[in-house]
Backbone as JSON Lines, residues from 0, in Angstrom:
{"i":0,"aa":"M","n":[124.51,-105.2,365.2],"ca":[123.49,-104.99,366.21],"c":[124.01,-103.92,367.17]}
{"i":1,"aa":"R","n":[123.1,-103.1,367.69],"ca":[123.46,-102.04,368.64],"c":[122.81,-102.33,369.99]}
{"i":2,"aa":"V","n":[123.61,-102.18,371.06],"ca":[123.11,-102.33,372.43],"c":[123.62,-101.14,373.22]}
{"i":3,"aa":"F","n":[122.7,-100.39,373.84],"ca":[123.05,-99.18,374.59],"c":[123.91,-98.23,373.76]}
{"i":4,"aa":"G","n":[123.65,-98.18,372.47],"ca":[124.37,-97.28,371.58],"c":[125.71,-97.81,371.1]}
{"i":5,"aa":"L","n":[126.11,-99.0,371.54],"ca":[127.39,-99.58,371.13],"c":[127.15,-100.63,370.06]}
{"i":6,"aa":"E","n":[127.98,-100.61,369.03],"ca":[127.9,-101.61,367.97],"c":[128.49,-102.92,368.48]}
{"i":7,"aa":"I","n":[127.68,-103.99,368.43],"ca":[128.1,-105.32,368.89],"c":[128.27,-106.21,367.68]}
{"i":8,"aa":"P","n":[129.45,-106.83,367.51],"ca":[129.65,-107.71,366.36],"c":[128.74,-108.94,366.44]}
{"i":9,"aa":"D","n":[128.23,-109.34,365.3],"ca":[127.43,-110.56,365.23],"c":[128.37,-111.69,364.83]}
{"i":10,"aa":"A","n":[128.95,-112.34,365.81],"ca":[129.95,-113.38,365.55],"c":[129.5,-114.73,366.08]}
{"i":11,"aa":"G","n":[128.21,-114.92,366.29],"ca":[127.69,-116.21,366.7],"c":[127.38,-116.28,368.18]}
{"i":12,"aa":"P","n":[126.73,-117.39,368.59],"ca":[126.27,-117.51,369.97],"c":[127.39,-117.66,371.0]}
{"i":13,"aa":"V","n":[128.48,-118.32,370.65],"ca":[129.59,-118.47,371.6],"c":[130.19,-117.1,371.89]}
{"i":14,"aa":"F","n":[130.37,-116.32,370.84],"ca":[130.89,-114.96,371.02],"c":[129.94,-114.14,371.88]}
{"i":15,"aa":"A","n":[128.64,-114.25,371.64],"ca":[127.65,-113.47,372.39],"c":[127.67,-113.82,373.87]}
{"i":16,"aa":"V","n":[127.75,-115.1,374.2],"ca":[127.81,-115.53,375.61],"c":[129.11,-115.03,376.24]}
{"i":17,"aa":"A","n":[130.22,-115.18,375.51],"ca":[131.51,-114.71,376.04],"c":[131.46,-113.2,376.26]}
{"i":18,"aa":"L","n":[130.83,-112.47,375.36],"ca":[130.74,-111.02,375.49],"c":[129.93,-110.6,376.72]}
{"i":19,"aa":"V","n":[128.8,-111.28,376.96],"ca":[127.98,-110.97,378.13],"c":[128.79,-111.22,379.41]}
{"i":20,"aa":"L","n":[129.47,-112.36,379.48],"ca":[130.3,-112.66,380.65],"c":[131.45,-111.66,380.78]}
{"i":21,"aa":"H","n":[132.02,-111.28,379.65],"ca":[133.14,-110.34,379.63],"c":[132.72,-108.98,380.18]}
{"i":22,"aa":"V","n":[131.57,-108.49,379.74],"ca":[131.07,-107.19,380.21],"c":[130.76,-107.26,381.7]}
{"i":23,"aa":"A","n":[130.1,-108.34,382.15],"ca":[129.78,-108.48,383.57],"c":[131.05,-108.54,384.42]}
{"i":24,"aa":"A","n":[132.03,-109.3,383.95],"ca":[133.29,-109.39,384.7],"c":[134.05,-108.07,384.69]}
{"i":25,"aa":"G","n":[134.02,-107.36,383.56],"ca":[134.69,-106.06,383.48],"c":[134.07,-105.05,384.42]}
{"i":26,"aa":"L","n":[132.74,-105.01,384.47],"ca":[132.06,-104.1,385.4],"c":[132.37,-104.48,386.85]}
{"i":27,"aa":"T","n":[132.43,-105.78,387.13],"ca":[132.79,-106.25,388.47],"c":[134.2,-105.79,388.82]}
{"i":28,"aa":"C","n":[135.11,-105.88,387.86],"ca":[136.49,-105.44,388.09],"c":[136.57,-103.94,388.38]}
{"i":29,"aa":"V","n":[135.81,-103.16,387.64],"ca":[135.84,-101.71,387.86],"c":[135.33,-101.38,389.26]}
{"i":30,"aa":"A","n":[134.22,-102.02,389.66],"ca":[133.66,-101.76,390.99],"c":[134.61,-102.25,392.08]}
{"i":31,"aa":"A","n":[135.08,-103.48,391.96],"ca":[135.95,-104.05,392.99],"c":[137.3,-103.34,393.04]}
{"i":32,"aa":"G","n":[137.85,-103.0,391.88],"ca":[139.13,-102.29,391.84],"c":[139.03,-100.91,392.47]}
{"i":33,"aa":"T","n":[137.92,-100.23,392.23],"ca":[137.71,-98.93,392.84],"c":[137.57,-99.06,394.35]}
{"i":34,"aa":"L","n":[136.82,-100.06,394.8],"ca":[136.68,-100.3,396.25],"c":[138.03,-100.6,396.9]}
{"i":35,"aa":"A","n":[138.81,-101.47,396.26],"ca":[140.12,-101.83,396.82],"c":[141.05,-100.63,396.87]}
{"i":36,"aa":"A","n":[141.04,-99.83,395.81],"ca":[141.94,-98.67,395.75],"c":[141.59,-97.61,396.78]}
{"i":37,"aa":"T","n":[140.29,-97.49,397.1],"ca":[139.87,-96.43,398.03],"c":[139.75,-96.92,399.47]}
{"i":38,"aa":"A","n":[139.91,-98.22,399.69],"ca":[139.78,-98.77,401.05],"c":[141.06,-98.55,401.85]}
{"i":39,"aa":"R","n":[140.9,-98.56,403.17],"ca":[142.07,-98.56,404.05],"c":[142.85,-99.83,403.78]}
{"i":40,"aa":"K","n":[144.14,-99.72,403.8],"ca":[145.0,-100.87,403.48],"c":[145.21,-101.72,404.73]}
{"i":41,"aa":"E","n":[144.17,-102.48,405.05],"ca":[144.17,-103.35,406.22],"c":[143.22,-104.5,405.94]}
{"i":42,"aa":"R","n":[143.07,-105.4,406.9],"ca":[142.14,-106.5,406.74],"c":[140.74,-105.97,406.47]}
{"i":43,"aa":"G","n":[139.97,-106.74,405.74],"ca":[138.59,-106.34,405.49],"c":[138.34,-106.03,404.04]}
{"i":44,"aa":"R","n":[137.89,-104.8,403.78],"ca":[137.42,-104.42,402.46],"c":[138.5,-104.5,401.39]}
{"i":45,"aa":"N","n":[139.7,-104.05,401.66],"ca":[140.75,-104.04,400.64],"c":[141.07,-105.44,400.13]}
{"i":46,"aa":"P","n":[141.42,-106.41,400.97],"ca":[141.73,-107.73,400.41],"c":[140.51,-108.43,399.8]}
{"i":47,"aa":"R","n":[139.33,-108.23,400.38],"ca":[138.12,-108.85,399.79],"c":[137.85,-108.29,398.4]}
{"i":48,"aa":"A","n":[137.89,-106.97,398.28],"ca":[137.66,-106.35,396.97],"c":[138.76,-106.74,395.99]}
{"i":49,"aa":"G","n":[139.98,-106.83,396.46],"ca":[141.09,-107.25,395.6],"c":[140.91,-108.66,395.09]}
{"i":50,"aa":"R","n":[140.42,-109.54,395.94],"ca":[140.17,-110.94,395.52],"c":[139.08,-110.98,394.45]}
{"i":51,"aa":"V","n":[137.99,-110.22,394.67],"ca":[136.91,-110.15,393.68],"c":[137.46,-109.59,392.37]}
{"i":52,"aa":"Y","n":[138.31,-108.57,392.45],"ca":[138.92,-107.99,391.26],"c":[139.7,-109.05,390.49]}
{"i":53,"aa":"L","n":[140.51,-109.83,391.2],"ca":[141.33,-110.84,390.52],"c":[140.47,-111.94,389.88]}
{"i":54,"aa":"Y","n":[139.42,-112.37,390.56],"ca":[138.53,-113.37,389.96],"c":[137.87,-112.8,388.71]}
{"i":55,"aa":"G","n":[137.39,-111.56,388.81],"ca":[136.8,-110.91,387.64],"c":[137.8,-110.77,386.51]}
{"i":56,"aa":"L","n":[139.03,-110.44,386.86],"ca":[140.08,-110.3,385.85],"c":[140.36,-111.63,385.16]}
{"i":57,"aa":"G","n":[140.29,-112.72,385.92],"ca":[140.45,-114.04,385.32],"c":[139.36,-114.32,384.29]}
{"i":58,"aa":"V","n":[138.13,-113.94,384.6],"ca":[137.02,-114.11,383.65],"c":[137.22,-113.2,382.44]}
{"i":59,"aa":"V","n":[137.65,-111.96,382.67],"ca":[137.93,-111.04,381.56],"c":[138.98,-111.65,380.64]}
{"i":60,"aa":"F","n":[140.03,-112.2,381.21],"ca":[141.09,-112.81,380.4],"c":[140.57,-113.99,379.6]}
{"i":61,"aa":"M","n":[139.83,-114.88,380.26],"ca":[139.32,-116.06,379.55],"c":[138.36,-115.68,378.43]}
{"i":62,"aa":"T","n":[137.44,-114.77,378.71],"ca":[136.48,-114.37,377.68],"c":[137.14,-113.58,376.57]}
{"i":63,"aa":"A","n":[138.14,-112.76,376.89],"ca":[138.88,-112.04,375.85],"c":[139.6,-113.04,374.93]}
{"i":64,"aa":"T","n":[140.11,-114.11,375.52],"ca":[140.77,-115.15,374.73],"c":[139.78,-115.79,373.77]}
{"i":65,"aa":"V","n":[138.6,-116.17,374.26],"ca":[137.58,-116.79,373.42],"c":[137.16,-115.84,372.29]}
{"i":66,"aa":"M","n":[136.86,-114.6,372.66],"ca":[136.41,-113.64,371.65],"c":[137.5,-113.33,370.62]}
{"i":67,"aa":"S","n":[138.74,-113.28,371.06],"ca":[139.85,-113.0,370.14],"c":[140.06,-114.15,369.17]}
{"i":68,"aa":"V","n":[139.93,-115.37,369.65],"ca":[140.07,-116.53,368.76],"c":[138.96,-116.52,367.71]}
{"i":69,"aa":"I","n":[137.75,-116.21,368.12],"ca":[136.62,-116.19,367.19],"c":[136.78,-115.09,366.14]}
{"i":70,"aa":"R","n":[137.26,-113.91,366.55],"ca":[137.35,-112.78,365.62],"c":[138.81,-112.4,365.31]}
{"i":71,"aa":"W","n":[139.69,-113.38,365.23],"ca":[141.08,-113.12,364.92],"c":[141.17,-112.66,363.48]}
{"i":72,"aa":"P","n":[141.95,-111.71,363.1],"ca":[142.88,-110.88,363.85],"c":[142.26,-109.57,364.35]}
{"i":73,"aa":"H","n":[140.97,-109.37,364.1],"ca":[140.32,-108.11,364.45],"c":[140.46,-107.77,365.95]}
{"i":74,"aa":"D","n":[140.39,-108.78,366.82],"ca":[140.45,-108.54,368.27],"c":[141.77,-108.96,368.9]}
{"i":75,"aa":"A","n":[142.79,-109.22,368.09],"ca":[144.08,-109.68,368.62],"c":[144.68,-108.67,369.6]}
{"i":76,"aa":"H","n":[144.54,-107.37,369.31],"ca":[145.12,-106.34,370.2],"c":[144.43,-106.35,371.57]}
{"i":77,"aa":"L","n":[143.15,-106.74,371.6],"ca":[142.45,-106.8,372.89],"c":[142.94,-107.98,373.72]}
{"i":78,"aa":"L","n":[143.32,-109.07,373.05],"ca":[143.92,-110.19,373.79],"c":[145.24,-109.75,374.41]}
{"i":79,"aa":"A","n":[146.02,-108.97,373.66],"ca":[147.29,-108.47,374.21],"c":[147.05,-107.61,375.45]}
{"i":80,"aa":"V","n":[146.04,-106.76,375.41],"ca":[145.72,-105.92,376.58],"c":[145.29,-106.8,377.75]}
{"i":81,"aa":"A","n":[144.49,-107.83,377.48],"ca":[144.04,-108.75,378.54],"c":[145.23,-109.49,379.16]}
{"i":82,"aa":"V","n":[146.19,-109.87,378.35],"ca":[147.39,-110.55,378.86],"c":[148.17,-109.6,379.77]}
{"i":83,"aa":"V","n":[148.34,-108.35,379.35],"ca":[149.07,-107.36,380.17],"c":[148.32,-107.11,381.49]}
{"i":84,"aa":"A","n":[147.01,-106.89,381.41],"ca":[146.22,-106.63,382.62],"c":[146.29,-107.81,383.58]}
{"i":85,"aa":"S","n":[146.16,-109.01,383.06],"ca":[146.21,-110.21,383.92],"c":[147.61,-110.42,384.49]}
{"i":86,"aa":"G","n":[148.62,-110.2,383.67],"ca":[150.0,-110.35,384.16],"c":[150.32,-109.37,385.28]}
{"i":87,"aa":"L","n":[149.9,-108.13,385.11],"ca":[150.13,-107.13,386.16],"c":[149.32,-107.47,387.42]}
{"i":88,"aa":"G","n":[148.08,-107.91,387.24],"ca":[147.25,-108.31,388.39],"c":[147.9,-109.46,389.15]}
{"i":89,"aa":"M","n":[148.41,-110.44,388.43],"ca":[149.06,-111.56,389.09],"c":[150.37,-111.14,389.77]}
{"i":90,"aa":"T","n":[151.07,-110.18,389.19],"ca":[152.27,-109.64,389.84],"c":[151.91,-108.99,391.17]}
{"i":91,"aa":"G","n":[150.83,-108.21,391.18],"ca":[150.36,-107.58,392.42],"c":[149.94,-108.6,393.45]}
{"i":92,"aa":"W","n":[149.24,-109.64,393.01],"ca":[148.81,-110.71,393.92],"c":[150.02,-111.44,394.47]}
{"i":93,"aa":"W","n":[150.98,-111.77,393.6],"ca":[152.17,-112.51,394.01],"c":[152.97,-111.71,395.04]}
{"i":94,"aa":"A","n":[153.11,-110.41,394.82],"ca":[153.85,-109.57,395.77],"c":[153.17,-109.58,397.13]}
{"i":95,"aa":"R","n":[151.85,-109.53,397.14],"ca":[151.08,-109.55,398.4],"c":[151.25,-110.88,399.12]}
{"i":96,"aa":"Q","n":[151.24,-111.96,398.36],"ca":[151.38,-113.28,398.97],"c":[152.79,-113.5,399.51]}
{"i":97,"aa":"R","n":[153.77,-113.07,398.78],"ca":[155.16,-113.3,399.14],"c":[155.62,-112.38,400.25]}
{"i":98,"aa":"R","n":[155.17,-111.12,400.21],"ca":[155.51,-110.11,401.21],"c":[157.01,-109.97,401.44]}
{"i":99,"aa":"G","n":[157.76,-109.98,400.36],"ca":[159.2,-109.75,400.43],"c":[159.49,-108.27,400.57]}
{"i":100,"aa":"R","n":[160.76,-107.95,400.5],"ca":[161.16,-106.56,400.62],"c":[160.52,-105.73,399.5]}
{"i":101,"aa":"G","n":[159.9,-104.62,399.87],"ca":[159.27,-103.75,398.89],"c":[157.97,-104.29,398.32]}
{"i":102,"aa":"W","n":[157.36,-105.26,399.0],"ca":[156.16,-105.9,398.45],"c":[155.02,-104.92,398.25]}
{"i":103,"aa":"V","n":[154.88,-103.92,399.11],"ca":[153.78,-102.96,398.98],"c":[153.89,-102.21,397.66]}
{"i":104,"aa":"R","n":[155.09,-101.81,397.32],"ca":[155.3,-101.09,396.06],"c":[154.91,-101.97,394.87]}
{"i":105,"aa":"W","n":[155.39,-103.22,394.87],"ca":[155.09,-104.11,393.74],"c":[153.61,-104.49,393.7]}
{"i":106,"aa":"H","n":[153.01,-104.62,394.86],"ca":[151.58,-104.92,394.91],"c":[150.78,-103.77,394.29]}
{"i":107,"aa":"A","n":[151.09,-102.55,394.71],"ca":[150.37,-101.38,394.21],"c":[150.61,-101.18,392.71]}
{"i":108,"aa":"I","n":[151.83,-101.32,392.27],"ca":[152.14,-101.16,390.84],"c":[151.43,-102.23,390.02]}
{"i":109,"aa":"G","n":[151.46,-103.47,390.49],"ca":[150.81,-104.55,389.76],"c":[149.31,-104.37,389.66]}
{"i":110,"aa":"M","n":[148.67,-104.11,390.81],"ca":[147.21,-103.97,390.81],"c":[146.78,-102.68,390.11]}
{"i":111,"aa":"G","n":[147.46,-101.58,390.38],"ca":[147.11,-100.32,389.73],"c":[147.36,-100.37,388.23]}
{"i":112,"aa":"G","n":[148.48,-100.94,387.84],"ca":[148.77,-101.09,386.41],"c":[147.77,-101.98,385.71]}
{"i":113,"aa":"S","n":[147.33,-103.01,386.4],"ca":[146.3,-103.9,385.86],"c":[145.01,-103.15,385.62]}
{"i":114,"aa":"F","n":[144.62,-102.31,386.57],"ca":[143.39,-101.52,386.46],"c":[143.49,-100.54,385.28]}
{"i":115,"aa":"I","n":[144.65,-99.92,385.12],"ca":[144.88,-99.01,384.0],"c":[144.76,-99.77,382.67]}
{"i":116,"aa":"A","n":[145.37,-100.95,382.6],"ca":[145.29,-101.75,381.38],"c":[143.85,-102.18,381.09]}
{"i":117,"aa":"L","n":[143.12,-102.54,382.13],"ca":[141.71,-102.92,381.96],"c":[140.91,-101.77,381.35]}
{"i":118,"aa":"L","n":[141.08,-100.57,381.88],"ca":[140.38,-99.4,381.34],"c":[140.85,-99.07,379.92]}
{"i":119,"aa":"T","n":[142.12,-99.27,379.65],"ca":[142.65,-99.04,378.3],"c":[141.95,-99.95,377.3]}
{"i":120,"aa":"G","n":[141.81,-101.23,377.65],"ca":[141.12,-102.17,376.76],"c":[139.69,-101.72,376.48]}
{"i":121,"aa":"F","n":[139.01,-101.25,377.52],"ca":[137.63,-100.78,377.33],"c":[137.6,-99.6,376.37]}
{"i":122,"aa":"Y","n":[138.46,-98.61,376.59],"ca":[138.42,-97.41,375.75],"c":[138.89,-97.67,374.33]}
{"i":123,"aa":"V","n":[139.88,-98.54,374.16],"ca":[140.34,-98.86,372.81],"c":[139.21,-99.51,372.02]}
{"i":124,"aa":"D","n":[138.45,-100.39,372.67],"ca":[137.38,-101.1,371.99],"c":[136.12,-100.26,371.83]}
{"i":125,"aa":"N","n":[135.8,-99.43,372.82],"ca":[134.52,-98.72,372.81],"c":[134.61,-97.21,372.66]}
{"i":126,"aa":"G","n":[135.79,-96.64,372.84],"ca":[135.95,-95.19,372.78],"c":[135.38,-94.53,371.54]}
{"i":127,"aa":"P","n":[135.59,-95.1,370.36],"ca":[135.05,-94.45,369.16],"c":[133.52,-94.36,369.13]}
{"i":128,"aa":"Q","n":[132.84,-95.1,369.99],"ca":[131.37,-95.09,370.01],"c":[130.8,-94.31,371.2]}
{"i":129,"aa":"L","n":[131.67,-93.79,372.07],"ca":[131.2,-93.09,373.27],"c":[131.1,-91.59,373.03]}
{"i":130,"aa":"P","n":[130.05,-90.96,373.6],"ca":[129.95,-89.5,373.46],"c":[131.2,-88.82,374.03]}
{"i":131,"aa":"V","n":[131.62,-87.77,373.44],"ca":[132.82,-86.98,373.75],"c":[134.07,-87.75,373.32]}
{"i":132,"aa":"W","n":[134.21,-89.0,373.75],"ca":[135.37,-89.8,373.37],"c":[135.43,-89.98,371.85]}
{"i":133,"aa":"D","n":[134.27,-90.0,371.2],"ca":[134.24,-90.21,369.74],"c":[134.9,-89.06,368.98]}
{"i":134,"aa":"R","n":[135.2,-87.97,369.66],"ca":[135.85,-86.82,369.02],"c":[137.37,-86.88,369.15]}
{"i":135,"aa":"L","n":[137.86,-87.82,369.94],"ca":[139.31,-87.93,370.15],"c":[139.95,-88.78,369.05]}
{"i":136,"aa":"P","n":[141.23,-88.54,368.79],"ca":[141.93,-89.4,367.83],"c":[142.11,-90.81,368.45]}
{"i":137,"aa":"P","n":[142.08,-91.85,367.64],"ca":[142.17,-93.22,368.17],"c":[143.38,-93.48,369.08]}
{"i":138,"aa":"I","n":[144.49,-92.82,368.83],"ca":[145.68,-93.02,369.67],"c":[145.42,-92.6,371.11]}
{"i":139,"aa":"A","n":[144.5,-91.67,371.32],"ca":[144.18,-91.19,372.68],"c":[143.59,-92.3,373.54]}
{"i":140,"aa":"F","n":[142.88,-93.24,372.93],"ca":[142.28,-94.33,373.7],"c":[143.35,-95.22,374.31]}
{"i":141,"aa":"W","n":[144.51,-95.28,373.66],"ca":[145.62,-96.09,374.18],"c":[146.36,-95.38,375.31]}
{"i":142,"aa":"F","n":[146.39,-94.06,375.29],"ca":[147.26,-93.35,376.23],"c":[146.56,-92.57,377.34]}
{"i":143,"aa":"L","n":[145.32,-92.16,377.16],"ca":[144.64,-91.37,378.19],"c":[144.47,-92.11,379.52]}
{"i":144,"aa":"P","n":[144.08,-93.39,379.53],"ca":[143.98,-94.06,380.84],"c":[145.31,-94.06,381.6]}
{"i":145,"aa":"A","n":[146.39,-94.27,380.89],"ca":[147.71,-94.25,381.54],"c":[148.11,-92.84,381.95]}
{"i":146,"aa":"A","n":[147.76,-91.85,381.14],"ca":[148.1,-90.46,381.46],"c":[147.42,-90.01,382.75]}
{"i":147,"aa":"V","n":[146.24,-90.53,383.01],"ca":[145.53,-90.21,384.25],"c":[145.98,-91.16,385.37]}
{"i":148,"aa":"G","n":[146.05,-92.45,385.07],"ca":[146.3,-93.46,386.1],"c":[147.71,-93.5,386.65]}
{"i":149,"aa":"I","n":[148.71,-93.29,385.8],"ca":[150.1,-93.41,386.28],"c":[150.44,-92.34,387.32]}
{"i":150,"aa":"P","n":[150.08,-91.07,387.14],"ca":[150.36,-90.11,388.21],"c":[149.62,-90.46,389.52]}
{"i":151,"aa":"L","n":[148.38,-90.91,389.42],"ca":[147.66,-91.33,390.63],"c":[148.36,-92.5,391.31]}
{"i":152,"aa":"L","n":[148.81,-93.44,390.51],"ca":[149.53,-94.6,391.04],"c":[150.85,-94.17,391.67]}
{"i":153,"aa":"Y","n":[151.55,-93.25,391.04],"ca":[152.81,-92.75,391.58],"c":[152.62,-92.15,392.97]}
{"i":154,"aa":"F","n":[151.6,-91.29,393.11],"ca":[151.37,-90.66,394.42],"c":[150.9,-91.67,395.46]}
{"i":155,"aa":"A","n":[150.13,-92.67,395.04],"ca":[149.7,-93.71,395.98],"c":[150.89,-94.53,396.46]}
{"i":156,"aa":"V","n":[151.77,-94.89,395.55],"ca":[152.96,-95.67,395.93],"c":[153.84,-94.85,396.86]}
{"i":157,"aa":"R","n":[154.04,-93.59,396.54],"ca":[154.84,-92.72,397.42],"c":[154.24,-92.63,398.81]}
{"i":158,"aa":"R","n":[152.92,-92.53,398.86],"ca":[152.25,-92.38,400.16],"c":[152.45,-93.61,401.04]}
{"i":159,"aa":"F","n":[152.39,-94.78,400.44],"ca":[152.45,-96.0,401.23],"c":[153.84,-96.59,401.35]}
{"i":160,"aa":"T","n":[154.82,-96.01,400.7],"ca":[156.18,-96.56,400.79],"c":[157.2,-95.55,401.29]}
{"i":161,"aa":"R","n":[156.72,-94.44,401.84],"ca":[157.65,-93.45,402.4],"c":[158.41,-94.06,403.56]}
{"i":162,"aa":"P","n":[159.7,-93.77,403.67],"ca":[160.42,-94.23,404.84],"c":[159.9,-93.51,406.08]}
{"i":163,"aa":"V","n":[159.73,-94.25,407.13],"ca":[159.24,-93.68,408.38],"c":[160.43,-93.15,409.17]}
{"i":164,"aa":"T","n":[160.37,-91.87,409.5],"ca":[161.44,-91.29,410.3],"c":[160.92,-91.13,411.73]}
{"i":165,"aa":"P","n":[161.72,-91.54,412.69],"ca":[161.25,-91.42,414.07],"c":[161.1,-89.96,414.47]}
{"i":166,"aa":"R","n":[160.07,-89.7,415.22],"ca":[159.86,-88.34,415.72],"c":[160.85,-88.06,416.84]}
{"i":167,"aa":"R","n":[161.27,-86.85,416.85],"ca":[162.17,-86.44,417.93],"c":[161.36,-85.83,419.05]}
{"i":168,"aa":"G","n":[161.59,-86.33,420.19],"ca":[160.93,-85.78,421.37],"c":[161.79,-84.69,421.98]}
{"i":169,"aa":"P","n":[161.37,-84.23,423.14],"ca":[162.2,-83.22,423.81],"c":[163.58,-83.8,424.15]}
{"i":170,"aa":"A","n":[164.55,-82.95,424.16],"ca":[165.92,-83.39,424.47],"c":[165.96,-84.0,425.86]}
{"i":171,"aa":"A","n":[166.64,-85.09,425.95],"ca":[166.78,-85.77,427.23],"c":[167.7,-84.97,428.13]}
{"i":172,"aa":"P","n":[167.36,-84.89,429.43],"ca":[168.23,-84.14,430.35],"c":[169.56,-84.89,430.53]}
{"i":173,"aa":"N","n":[170.64,-84.12,430.73],"ca":[171.96,-84.74,430.94],"c":[172.2,-85.07,432.34]}
């Protein structure tokens, strides 16, 4: 069956329900992750969007598990991606909750890495059916999200973890 130009496996009603929830949660993650990444890092939009992202990621993980069990071994690699994305997301959440030394770095790496893994799963599964992407070799679906995301993540981490050097004022009179 085809929906919006994408081939959807006919694997029964449980798979279909899991797929609908999976797509809704994935879209929620993309929207919430983008909001969190572009928000000021303070109370308000960033933590709210991050919380929505993590809840959506939990649904993505659960539905990926259901769909992978139903279509094993065809979807086993997608379960692995979901495990990595969820593990990185939980690492970012844990760093934020713990707020130990260097927590901002670990929070950003965990959440940003999770977002990259989430997009990787989407492209690995759907890239061959997407316009323009369908011309790329399959290995590109595994590496292009990271090739774009890791440099962005690197600069974001550098920006928020630079050591603060005190400004020098005018020399004090003797």
